C-alpha positions as CSV (number, residue, x, y, z in Angstrom):
1,X,106.7,86.6,111.1
2,X,104.7,85.9,114.2
3,X,101.6,88.0,114.9
4,X,103.1,89.1,118.3
5,X,106.1,90.5,116.6
6,X,103.8,92.3,114.1
7,X,102.1,94.0,117.0
8,X,105.4,95.0,118.5
9,X,106.5,96.7,115.3
10,X,103.2,98.6,115.1
11,X,103.8,99.9,118.6
12,X,107.4,100.9,118.1
13,X,107.5,102.5,114.7
14,X,105.2,105.4,115.2
15,X,103.8,105.0,118.7
16,X,100.6,103.9,116.9
17,X,98.0,101.7,118.3
18,X,99.4,98.2,118.9
19,X,96.1,96.9,120.0
20,X,93.7,96.8,117.0
21,X,90.2,95.5,116.5
22,X,89.8,91.7,116.0
23,X,88.9,92.1,112.3
24,X,92.5,92.8,111.6
25,X,93.5,89.4,113.0
26,X,95.7,90.5,115.8
27,X,95.8,89.7,119.5
28,X,94.3,91.4,122.5
29,X,96.2,93.4,125.1
30,X,95.9,90.5,127.6
31,X,97.5,88.2,125.1
32,X,100.4,90.6,124.6
33,X,101.0,91.3,128.2
34,X,103.6,88.6,128.5
35,X,105.8,90.2,125.8
36,X,106.0,93.9,126.8
37,X,108.7,96.1,125.4
38,X,112.3,95.5,126.4
39,X,113.9,98.0,128.7
40,X,115.4,100.9,126.6
41,X,118.9,100.7,128.2
42,X,119.2,97.0,127.1
43,X,118.6,98.1,123.6
44,X,121.1,100.9,123.5
45,X,123.9,99.7,125.7
46,X,126.4,97.6,123.9
47,X,130.1,97.3,124.4
48,X,130.7,101.0,124.9
49,X,129.0,103.8,126.8
50,X,126.5,106.3,125.4
51,X,127.8,109.8,124.6
52,X,126.0,113.1,124.5
53,X,126.6,116.8,124.0
54,X,129.9,116.6,122.0
55,X,131.0,117.5,118.6
56,X,130.8,114.9,115.8
57,X,134.2,113.3,114.9
58,X,134.4,113.3,111.1
59,X,134.5,109.8,109.5
60,X,137.1,109.0,106.9
61,X,136.1,108.0,103.4
62,X,136.6,104.3,102.8
63,X,135.7,102.9,99.4
64,X,132.6,100.6,99.7
65,X,131.8,101.8,103.2
66,X,129.0,104.3,103.0
67,X,128.8,106.9,105.7
68,X,125.1,107.4,106.7
69,X,123.8,110.5,108.5
70,X,120.3,111.0,109.9
71,X,118.8,114.5,110.1
72,X,115.7,115.0,112.3
73,X,114.2,118.1,110.7
74,X,112.4,119.2,113.9
75,X,112.8,121.9,116.4
76,X,112.9,119.7,119.5
77,X,112.1,122.4,122.1
78,X,109.2,123.8,120.1
79,X,107.7,120.3,119.7
80,X,108.3,119.3,123.3
81,X,106.9,122.6,124.6
82,X,103.7,122.5,122.7
83,X,100.6,123.3,124.7
84,X,99.2,119.9,125.7
85,X,95.6,121.3,125.9
86,X,95.8,121.7,122.1
87,X,94.0,118.8,120.4
88,X,95.8,118.9,117.0
89,X,99.2,119.2,115.5
90,X,101.3,118.0,118.3
91,X,103.0,114.7,119.5
92,X,101.4,112.7,122.3
93,X,102.7,113.0,125.8
94,X,104.1,110.0,127.6
95,X,101.0,109.9,129.8
96,X,98.8,109.6,126.6
97,X,101.1,106.9,125.2
98,X,101.1,105.0,128.5
99,X,97.3,105.2,128.6
100,X,96.7,104.1,125.0
101,X,99.4,101.5,124.9
102,X,98.8,100.1,128.5
103,X,100.5,98.0,129.9
104,X,103.6,98.2,127.7
105,X,105.2,101.2,129.4
106,X,104.2,100.4,133.0
107,X,107.8,99.5,133.8
108,X,110.4,101.2,136.1
109,X,112.5,102.4,133.2
110,X,109.6,104.5,131.9
111,X,108.7,106.0,135.4
112,X,109.3,109.7,136.1
113,X,112.4,109.0,138.0
114,X,114.0,107.3,134.9
115,X,112.3,108.7,131.8
116,X,111.1,112.0,130.5
117,X,107.4,112.5,130.8
118,X,105.3,114.8,128.6
119,X,106.0,115.2,124.9
120,X,109.7,115.1,125.4
121,X,109.5,111.5,126.5
122,X,107.7,110.6,123.3
123,X,110.3,112.3,121.2
124,X,113.0,110.3,122.9
125,X,111.1,107.1,122.0
126,X,111.7,108.0,118.3
127,X,115.4,108.3,119.0
128,X,115.5,104.9,120.7
129,X,113.6,103.3,117.9
130,X,116.3,104.3,115.4
131,X,119.0,102.2,117.2
132,X,118.2,99.0,115.4
133,X,118.7,100.7,112.0
134,X,121.9,102.3,113.2
135,X,123.2,98.9,114.4
136,X,122.3,97.1,111.1
137,X,123.8,99.8,108.8
138,X,126.8,100.3,111.0
139,X,127.6,96.6,110.8
140,X,127.0,96.5,107.0
141,X,129.2,99.6,106.3
142,X,131.8,99.5,109.1
143,X,131.0,103.2,109.7
144,X,129.0,104.6,112.6
145,X,125.6,106.2,111.7
146,X,125.6,109.9,112.7
147,X,122.4,111.4,114.0
148,X,121.7,115.2,114.0
149,X,118.7,117.4,114.9
150,X,117.9,120.7,113.3
151,X,117.4,122.2,116.7
152,X,118.2,119.9,119.6
153,X,117.1,119.6,123.3
154,X,119.5,122.4,124.3
155,X,118.3,124.7,121.6
156,X,121.5,124.3,119.5
157,X,120.7,124.9,115.8
158,X,122.3,122.9,113.1
159,X,121.2,123.6,109.5
160,X,122.2,121.3,106.7
161,X,125.7,122.5,105.7
162,X,129.2,121.2,105.3
163,X,129.4,120.2,109.0
164,X,127.0,117.4,108.2
165,X,127.6,116.8,104.5
166,X,131.4,116.7,104.3
167,X,131.7,113.2,105.7
168,X,128.3,111.9,104.5
169,X,127.6,109.6,101.5
170,X,123.9,108.8,102.4
171,X,121.8,111.6,104.0
172,X,118.5,110.7,105.5
173,X,116.2,113.7,106.2
174,X,113.2,112.7,108.4
175,X,110.2,115.0,108.1
176,X,108.6,114.5,111.5
177,X,108.3,118.3,112.1
178,X,104.8,119.6,112.6
179,X,104.1,122.3,110.1
180,X,103.0,124.7,112.9
181,X,106.7,124.8,114.0
182,X,107.6,126.6,110.8
183,X,110.7,124.6,109.8
184,X,111.8,125.4,106.2
185,X,115.0,124.9,104.3
186,X,116.9,128.1,103.7
187,X,118.4,129.0,100.3
188,X,121.8,128.2,101.7
189,X,120.7,124.7,102.8
190,X,119.2,124.1,99.3
191,X,122.5,125.1,97.7
192,X,124.5,122.9,100.0
193,X,122.3,119.9,99.2
194,X,122.5,120.6,95.5
195,X,126.3,120.5,95.8
196,X,126.1,117.3,97.9
197,X,124.0,115.4,95.4
198,X,126.1,116.6,92.5
199,X,128.8,114.3,93.8
200,X,128.7,110.9,92.1
201,X,127.7,108.1,94.4
202,X,125.8,110.1,97.0
203,X,122.3,109.4,98.1
204,X,119.6,111.6,99.6
205,X,116.8,109.8,101.3
206,X,113.8,112.1,102.1
207,X,111.2,110.9,104.5
208,X,108.2,113.2,104.9
209,X,105.6,111.7,107.3
210,X,101.9,111.8,107.0
211,X,99.6,114.7,106.4
212,X,96.4,113.9,108.3
213,X,93.4,116.2,108.4
214,X,94.5,118.7,105.7
215,X,90.8,119.2,104.7
216,X,88.8,121.9,106.4
217,X,85.8,119.5,106.4
218,X,85.4,118.0,109.9
219,X,83.5,115.0,108.6
220,X,86.4,114.2,106.3
221,X,88.9,114.5,109.2
222,X,86.8,112.1,111.2
223,X,86.7,109.7,108.3
224,X,90.5,109.8,108.1
225,X,90.8,109.2,111.9
226,X,88.5,106.2,111.8
227,X,90.4,104.8,108.8
228,X,93.8,104.7,110.5
229,X,92.4,103.8,113.9
230,X,95.3,105.2,116.0
231,X,94.1,106.9,119.1
232,X,97.3,108.8,119.5
233,X,97.0,110.7,116.3
234,X,94.7,113.7,116.4
235,X,92.1,114.6,113.8
236,X,94.7,116.9,112.3
237,X,98.4,116.2,112.3
238,X,100.3,117.8,109.5
239,X,103.9,116.9,109.2
240,X,106.8,117.8,107.0
241,X,107.0,121.4,106.0
242,X,110.8,121.2,106.1
243,X,110.9,118.2,103.7
244,X,108.3,119.8,101.5
245,X,110.4,123.0,101.2
246,X,113.5,120.8,100.5
247,X,111.7,118.9,97.7
248,X,110.5,122.2,96.2
249,X,114.0,123.7,96.3
250,X,115.6,120.6,94.7
251,X,112.9,120.1,92.1
252,X,111.6,116.8,93.5
253,X,108.0,116.5,92.1
254,X,106.4,114.8,95.1
255,X,104.0,115.7,97.9
256,X,103.2,113.7,101.0
257,X,99.4,113.3,101.4
258,X,97.1,111.6,103.9
259,X,97.8,108.9,106.5
260,X,96.7,105.6,105.1
261,X,96.3,102.3,106.8
262,X,98.0,99.4,104.9
263,X,96.1,96.3,104.2
264,X,96.9,93.2,106.2
265,X,96.6,89.5,105.6
266,X,93.4,88.3,107.3
267,X,94.8,85.0,108.5
268,X,98.0,86.2,110.0
269,X,97.6,90.0,110.5
270,X,100.9,90.5,108.6
271,X,101.1,93.5,106.3
272,X,100.4,92.6,102.7
273,X,103.4,92.4,100.3
274,X,104.6,95.4,98.4
275,X,103.5,95.8,94.8
276,X,107.1,96.3,93.6
277,X,107.9,97.5,90.1
278,X,111.1,95.5,89.9
279,X,111.5,96.1,86.2
280,X,112.1,99.8,87.1
281,X,114.5,99.0,89.9
282,X,117.7,98.7,87.9
283,X,119.9,99.4,91.0
284,X,118.3,96.6,93.1
285,X,117.1,98.7,96.0
286,X,114.4,96.1,96.6
287,X,116.3,92.9,95.9
288,X,115.0,90.3,98.3
289,X,112.5,92.8,99.9
290,X,108.9,91.8,100.0
291,X,107.5,94.0,102.7
292,X,108.3,97.1,104.8
293,X,106.9,97.3,108.3
294,X,103.3,98.0,109.4
295,X,102.4,101.5,110.4
296,X,98.8,102.6,110.9
297,X,99.0,105.9,109.0
298,X,101.5,106.0,106.1
299,X,101.8,108.9,103.6
300,X,100.9,108.6,99.9
301,X,103.8,110.1,98.0
302,X,101.9,111.8,95.2
303,X,103.9,112.5,92.1
304,X,103.1,116.0,90.9
305,X,104.6,115.8,87.3
306,X,103.5,114.1,84.2
307,X,107.1,113.5,83.2
308,X,107.4,109.7,83.6
309,X,111.2,109.9,83.2
310,X,111.7,112.3,86.1
311,X,110.8,109.8,88.8
312,X,110.2,106.1,89.2
313,X,107.6,104.7,91.6
314,X,109.3,101.5,92.7
315,X,106.7,100.2,95.2
316,X,103.1,100.7,96.2
317,X,101.3,99.4,99.2
318,X,97.7,98.1,99.4
319,X,95.3,100.1,101.5
320,X,92.9,98.7,104.1
321,X,89.6,99.1,102.1
322,X,87.2,97.9,104.7
323,X,87.3,101.3,106.5
324,X,86.5,104.2,104.2
325,X,88.9,107.1,103.4
326,X,88.6,110.0,101.0
327,X,91.5,108.6,99.0
328,X,89.9,105.2,98.6
329,X,86.5,106.7,97.9
330,X,88.1,108.4,94.9
331,X,88.9,104.9,93.6
332,X,92.4,104.3,94.9
333,X,93.4,101.0,96.2
334,X,97.2,101.5,96.7
335,X,99.5,104.3,97.7
336,X,103.0,105.2,96.6
337,X,105.5,104.2,99.3
338,X,109.0,104.0,97.7
339,X,110.2,106.4,94.9
340,X,113.5,106.9,93.1
341,X,115.0,109.7,91.2
342,X,118.1,108.3,89.4
343,X,121.1,110.5,88.7
344,X,120.3,113.0,85.9
345,X,122.0,115.9,84.3
346,X,124.4,117.6,86.8
347,X,123.1,115.4,89.7
348,X,125.4,112.5,90.2
349,X,123.6,111.2,93.3
350,X,120.3,109.3,93.8
351,X,117.3,110.7,95.5
352,X,114.9,108.2,97.3
353,X,111.6,108.8,99.1
354,X,110.5,106.5,101.9
355,X,108.7,107.2,105.1
356,X,110.8,107.8,108.2
357,X,108.9,105.1,110.2
358,X,110.4,102.4,107.8
359,X,113.7,103.1,109.6
360,X,112.5,103.5,113.2
361,X,111.5,100.2,114.8
362,X,112.7,99.5,118.3
363,X,112.3,95.7,117.7
364,X,114.2,95.4,114.5
365,X,111.4,94.6,112.2
366,X,111.3,91.6,109.7
367,X,114.0,90.0,107.8
368,X,112.7,91.7,104.7
369,X,113.0,95.1,106.3
370,X,116.6,94.4,107.4
371,X,117.3,93.3,103.9
372,X,116.1,96.7,102.7
373,X,118.3,98.5,105.1
374,X,121.3,96.5,104.0
375,X,120.5,97.1,100.4
376,X,120.6,100.9,101.0
377,X,124.0,100.4,102.7
378,X,125.6,98.3,100.0
379,X,123.9,98.9,96.6
């Protein structure tokens, strides 16, 4: 993978800093200016037009053709309407994104006459960055990937229930909800998911994002900020109350912690390969997969049980050790990045944990990442 492509992925997956300091072996803004982001419409416009504000048409079950559904667990209006004078626990505005990522968004398609400004525009970038995954999985399965929001732009609420689960084989729950927006899974949602994963062959992928600045110690928060190096992430940005409540209700012994910067290869700037536990990967989720994509602040999925049979850590990622972090000062050199709970007892389906940004890259990512997506669609 070329270093220029690596920078593009860093920009797209989490709106994190694409321009990093020279020690990480990547190019300057001037060197990247000739390869700015493609226009969003060219990414999403294929052979058919884009639809909006309509009811989902149920997909028929076809053996060997998994039906994927993505569930953004956020309250879109509450996120978009957050007070921009607040320093912490909110998404960036498009103005902030444009300033930090200049000149990538200085294009007509991102101007105010064409694209939402403020926080809403940034949320739409996440939607756009999912298109490559939808395309890859749709081609692999022959089924369209459905995308839902817990509360959408129009304030329409859609909890997890049979309207989503009835025609879904693989459900992906993305925990990019700020904790301050108070999204929690209800008992009815937990019960619906328990019934869903009791069905043999189903798969639940839970993707809680980072938890930056959980400590009350300001010096520790500053250390975390300096470690990940993303100017768009505030000193405190706590994500994933919904996914945490989901994991608690389903008995998944995992908690998302911190926002850790992956180590990179000095010569190329590429993310270092995964430390994959292939002997534990009896299903082949990681067959042919050597790396995920780079993101400046990835969560550590801490296992909160001593029962080694309950959950398998299938992959760990090396941490950038040149910049201190409380987690590395405690002696840690890697973080858990991909976990698996195989079917057990009355649960006939699989449960996987992987960060949501692994699936949201506007530029498609590496061949290894696409292989991972295809594995999820076909294993």
